C-alpha positions as CSV (number, residue, x, y, z in Angstrom):
1,M,53.9,-111.8,50.2
2,T,55.1,-115.2,51.7
3,Q,53.7,-118.2,50.4
4,L,52.4,-121.2,52.7
5,N,54.4,-124.1,52.5
6,Y,51.9,-127.1,53.2
7,H,54.3,-129.4,53.3
8,H,55.9,-127.5,56.5
9,L,52.5,-127.2,57.7
10,R,51.7,-130.9,57.3
11,Y,54.9,-131.6,59.3
12,F,54.1,-129.2,62.0
13,W,50.2,-130.5,61.8
14,A,51.6,-134.0,62.4
15,V,53.9,-133.6,65.3
16,A,51.4,-131.4,66.9
17,K,48.7,-134.4,66.7
18,E,51.4,-136.6,67.9
19,G,53.0,-134.8,70.4
20,N,56.0,-136.0,69.7
21,L,58.7,-135.4,67.1
22,T,59.9,-138.9,66.5
23,R,56.7,-140.6,66.6
24,A,55.7,-138.1,63.8
25,A,58.7,-138.5,61.6
26,R,58.3,-142.3,62.1
27,Q,54.7,-142.0,60.8
28,L,55.4,-139.9,58.0
29,H,58.8,-141.8,57.2
30,V,60.8,-138.5,57.4
31,A,64.1,-138.2,58.8
32,Q,63.6,-136.5,62.2
33,S,66.3,-133.9,61.7
34,A,64.5,-132.5,58.2
35,M,61.2,-132.8,59.9
36,S,62.5,-130.2,62.7
37,A,64.4,-128.0,60.3
38,Q,61.2,-127.8,57.7
39,I,59.0,-126.7,61.3
40,K,61.5,-124.1,62.3
41,Q,61.4,-122.8,58.6
42,L,57.5,-122.5,58.8
43,E,58.0,-121.2,62.1
44,A,60.6,-118.2,60.3
45,D,58.0,-117.8,57.5
46,L,55.4,-117.1,59.7
47,G,57.1,-115.0,62.1
48,Q,55.9,-116.7,65.2
49,A,57.3,-119.8,67.5
50,L,54.7,-122.6,67.1
51,F,56.2,-125.0,70.0
52,Q,57.5,-124.3,72.9
53,R,60.8,-126.6,73.2
54,S,61.8,-127.7,76.6
55,G,64.1,-130.7,76.5
56,R,62.7,-133.4,74.3
57,S,59.4,-132.1,75.0
58,L,56.9,-130.0,72.5
59,T,54.3,-127.9,73.6
60,L,52.3,-125.7,71.5
61,T,52.4,-121.7,72.0
62,E,49.2,-119.8,71.6
63,A,50.2,-118.9,67.8
64,G,51.1,-122.9,67.7
65,R,47.5,-123.8,69.0
66,L,46.1,-121.2,66.6
67,A,47.9,-122.6,63.5
68,F,47.1,-126.3,64.5
69,T,43.2,-125.4,64.6
70,Y,43.7,-123.6,60.6
71,A,45.6,-126.9,60.0
72,D,43.5,-129.3,61.3
73,S,40.5,-128.0,59.1
74,I,42.8,-127.6,55.9
75,F,43.9,-131.1,56.0
76,A,40.4,-132.3,57.0
77,T,38.9,-130.3,53.9
78,G,41.8,-132.2,51.7
79,T,40.8,-135.4,52.9
80,E,37.3,-134.7,52.0
81,L,37.7,-133.7,48.5
82,V,39.8,-137.1,47.9
83,E,36.8,-139.2,49.3
84,V,34.5,-137.3,47.2
85,L,36.1,-137.2,44.1
86,R,37.3,-141.0,44.7
87,E,33.5,-142.1,45.3
88,G,32.5,-140.2,42.0
89,R,34.9,-142.4,40.2
90,R,33.8,-145.6,41.6
91,E,29.5,-145.3,41.8
92,E,29.3,-149.0,41.4
93,R,30.2,-149.5,45.1
94,Q,30.0,-147.5,48.0
95,V,31.9,-148.0,51.3
96,L,30.3,-146.6,54.8
97,R,32.5,-147.0,57.9
98,I,30.4,-146.9,61.3
99,G,31.8,-147.2,64.9
100,A,29.5,-147.8,67.4
101,V,30.1,-147.4,71.2
102,A,29.8,-150.9,73.0
103,T,26.6,-149.8,75.2
104,A,24.7,-149.2,72.1
105,S,21.9,-151.4,71.5
106,R,22.8,-154.0,68.8
107,N,19.1,-154.0,67.7
108,F,19.0,-150.3,67.3
109,Q,21.8,-150.4,65.1
110,D,20.7,-153.5,63.1
111,N,17.2,-151.3,62.7
112,L,19.3,-148.4,61.4
113,L,21.7,-150.2,58.9
114,R,19.0,-152.7,57.8
115,P,18.4,-151.1,54.7
116,L,21.8,-150.7,53.5
117,L,22.5,-154.3,54.7
118,Q,20.1,-155.5,51.8
119,R,22.0,-153.5,49.4
120,D,24.3,-155.1,46.6
121,D,26.2,-151.7,45.8
122,V,27.1,-151.2,49.3
123,D,30.1,-152.4,51.7
124,L,29.5,-151.2,55.6
125,V,32.7,-151.7,58.1
126,L,31.3,-151.7,61.4
127,V,33.6,-151.7,64.6
128,S,32.7,-151.2,68.2
129,G,34.9,-149.5,70.9
130,S,34.8,-146.8,73.3
131,L,33.4,-143.3,72.6
132,P,37.0,-141.9,72.9
133,E,38.5,-144.3,70.6
134,L,35.7,-144.0,68.1
135,L,36.3,-140.2,68.0
136,A,39.9,-140.3,67.4
137,R,39.1,-142.3,64.4
138,L,36.6,-140.3,63.0
139,R,38.8,-137.3,63.6
140,V,41.3,-138.9,60.9
141,H,38.6,-139.9,58.6
142,S,39.1,-143.9,59.1
143,L,35.2,-143.7,60.1
144,D,32.3,-141.8,58.6
145,L,30.1,-141.9,61.4
146,V,30.0,-142.7,65.2
147,L,26.9,-144.2,67.1
148,S,26.4,-143.1,70.8
149,T,24.3,-143.0,73.5
150,Q,25.3,-139.7,74.7
151,R,25.9,-136.1,73.0
152,V,29.0,-135.1,71.7
153,H,29.9,-131.3,71.9
154,S,31.9,-129.8,69.3
155,T,35.1,-127.8,70.3
156,P,37.6,-125.4,68.1
157,T,39.4,-128.5,67.5
158,D,37.1,-131.2,67.0
159,P,34.2,-129.4,64.9
160,W,31.9,-132.6,65.5
161,Q,28.1,-132.4,64.4
162,C,26.0,-134.0,66.8
163,R,22.4,-135.1,66.0
164,R,20.3,-136.9,68.3
165,I,18.1,-139.5,65.6
166,A,16.1,-141.3,68.4
167,R,15.1,-141.1,71.9
168,Q,13.2,-143.7,73.9
169,P,11.3,-144.1,77.4
170,A,13.5,-146.5,79.9
171,S,11.4,-149.2,81.0
172,I,11.1,-151.8,83.4
173,V,11.0,-155.7,81.7
174,G,10.9,-159.1,82.8
175,H,8.6,-162.1,82.7
176,P,5.2,-162.5,82.4
177,R,5.3,-164.0,85.5
178,H,6.4,-160.7,87.4
179,R,2.9,-159.5,86.7
180,P,1.2,-157.8,88.2
181,F,4.0,-155.4,88.9
182,D,3.5,-152.9,91.8
183,F,5.6,-149.9,90.2
184,P,7.6,-148.3,91.8
185,D,7.3,-150.4,95.3
186,Q,8.4,-153.5,94.0
187,L,11.7,-152.9,92.9
188,A,12.6,-152.9,96.4
189,H,12.1,-156.6,96.4
190,V,12.8,-158.1,93.0
191,P,16.2,-158.5,91.9
192,L,16.8,-155.6,89.3
193,L,19.6,-156.0,86.4
194,L,20.8,-152.4,85.5
195,P,23.4,-150.9,82.9
196,G,26.7,-150.0,84.3
197,P,27.4,-147.1,86.7
198,D,28.9,-145.2,83.9
199,H,26.2,-145.5,81.6
200,G,24.3,-142.3,80.8
201,L,20.6,-144.3,81.8
202,R,21.7,-145.7,85.1
203,I,23.3,-142.4,86.1
204,S,19.6,-140.6,85.5
205,F,18.3,-144.1,87.2
206,D,20.2,-143.5,90.5
207,V,18.8,-139.8,90.6
208,W,15.5,-140.7,90.3
209,C,15.8,-143.5,92.7
210,E,17.1,-141.1,95.1
211,R,14.3,-138.5,94.3
212,M,11.7,-141.1,95.1
213,N,13.9,-142.3,98.4
214,L,13.7,-145.7,96.6
215,H,16.7,-148.5,97.4
216,P,16.3,-151.1,94.6
217,R,17.1,-154.5,94.8
218,I,19.9,-155.0,92.6
219,R,21.1,-158.1,91.3
220,A,23.5,-157.4,88.8
221,E,25.6,-154.1,86.7
222,V,26.1,-154.9,83.3
223,D,28.0,-152.2,80.8
224,D,26.7,-154.6,77.4
225,M,23.7,-154.0,76.3
226,A,23.5,-157.4,74.4
227,L,24.7,-159.4,77.5
228,L,21.9,-157.3,79.7
229,R,19.4,-158.7,76.9
230,L,20.3,-162.2,77.5
231,L,20.5,-161.8,81.4
232,A,16.8,-160.3,81.2
233,R,15.7,-163.2,79.2
234,D,17.3,-166.1,81.1
235,A,17.7,-164.8,85.1
236,D,14.6,-164.5,87.2
237,A,14.9,-160.7,87.6
238,V,13.5,-157.6,86.0
239,A,15.8,-155.2,84.0
240,L,16.0,-151.7,83.2
241,M,16.8,-150.8,79.5
242,P,14.8,-149.1,76.6
243,T,12.6,-151.7,74.9
244,V,14.3,-151.5,71.7
245,V,16.9,-153.8,73.2
246,V,14.3,-156.5,73.7
247,Q,12.1,-156.0,70.8
248,D,12.0,-159.4,69.7
249,E,11.4,-160.9,73.1
250,L,8.5,-158.3,73.7
251,R,6.9,-159.3,70.2
252,N,7.3,-163.0,71.2
253,R,6.0,-162.4,74.6
254,K,9.0,-163.9,76.5
255,L,9.3,-160.7,78.0
256,V,6.5,-158.1,78.8
257,E,7.1,-154.2,79.8
258,L,6.2,-154.0,83.3
259,A,6.4,-150.2,83.8
260,V,7.9,-147.1,82.0
261,V,10.0,-144.9,84.4
262,P,8.7,-141.5,84.3
263,D,11.0,-139.0,83.1
264,L,13.7,-141.2,82.1
265,H,14.9,-141.5,78.4
266,E,17.6,-143.3,76.3
267,S,18.9,-141.2,73.4
268,F,20.8,-142.1,70.3
269,Y,23.1,-140.0,68.7
270,A,25.0,-139.9,65.3
271,V,28.4,-138.0,65.5
272,T,30.1,-137.1,62.1
273,V,32.7,-134.4,61.4
274,R,31.3,-131.0,60.1
275,R,31.9,-131.2,56.5
276,R,30.9,-129.2,53.4
277,Y,29.8,-132.4,51.6
278,E,27.9,-135.1,53.3
279,P,28.4,-138.7,51.9
280,P,25.0,-139.7,50.5
281,L,25.0,-142.9,52.3
282,V,25.3,-140.6,55.8
283,K,22.4,-138.6,54.7
284,E,20.2,-141.3,53.6
285,L,20.8,-143.1,57.2
286,L,20.3,-139.8,59.3
287,D,17.1,-138.8,57.4
288,R,15.2,-141.9,58.5
289,S,12.3,-141.5,60.7
290,E,12.3,-142.5,64.6
291,A,9.6,-144.9,64.0
292,D,11.7,-146.9,61.7
293,L,14.3,-147.2,64.4
294,L,12.4,-148.0,67.4
295,P,9.7,-150.7,68.1
296,A,6.0,-149.2,68.7
297,P,5.5,-148.6,72.2
298,T,3.4,-151.6,74.2
299,A,1.0,-151.0,76.8
300,S,2.1,-151.5,80.0
301,K,-0.1,-153.4,82.9
302,R,0.2,-153.3,86.4
């Protein structure tokens, strides 16, 4: 029985991920000719061509796609083993690396992470970016967790585990002087601040407006929830958002909830790589109740 050479498999895996032999060789500090020869040896051992070669371009064959799926699982498990054993030796401090999409509420992130921020034995690394960027880092284990406002689906090559950790209705918020607020008709007359056109909440709101034959008076479209919060506080306009975004302003009455939009919600998801051993800090975060993460509902007054 032929023994699998894991060094050869790793070279194949690196080239398949990079899609380029030169970049993979540079990344692993290996001569390109040596890497090519060892991948050819792997193909000979397996009795299958893993790449379709056309000039300098390499594309995976059907056997190559299958081998890549297995290799991805093998090396992800190896990375997980190292992380688990290192954490076991280093109990005095733990590191948790979290990525959050730029559209996620900063208040929600703060509510979620607050217990860990108060601990002296935990180092938090927090990064922001687009969902594809963050998933790419999660894929290679440079992040432990990604926070998203949209669901991520698992695939054979990316075995994501996506859990909804909170869900909140979308509201129209504004200054108390906008009361009484005749919802929804008044949306056609009062300047309205909205999330950007690619935001899931905005897409759902546009569908709702079309169904209601409503034509809101849009003042601004804002991708960043932190900026939307500032504009809602400082501009003479009303805004669409989950109330967690402006929880402090609602508490001190600088803003009020004018209406809840029917059937419109913002969901918050935690995305991890499916693994045999879940880091204790990740489990601790994901076990928190929704009530701890979101402000209590406020009574809407017309």
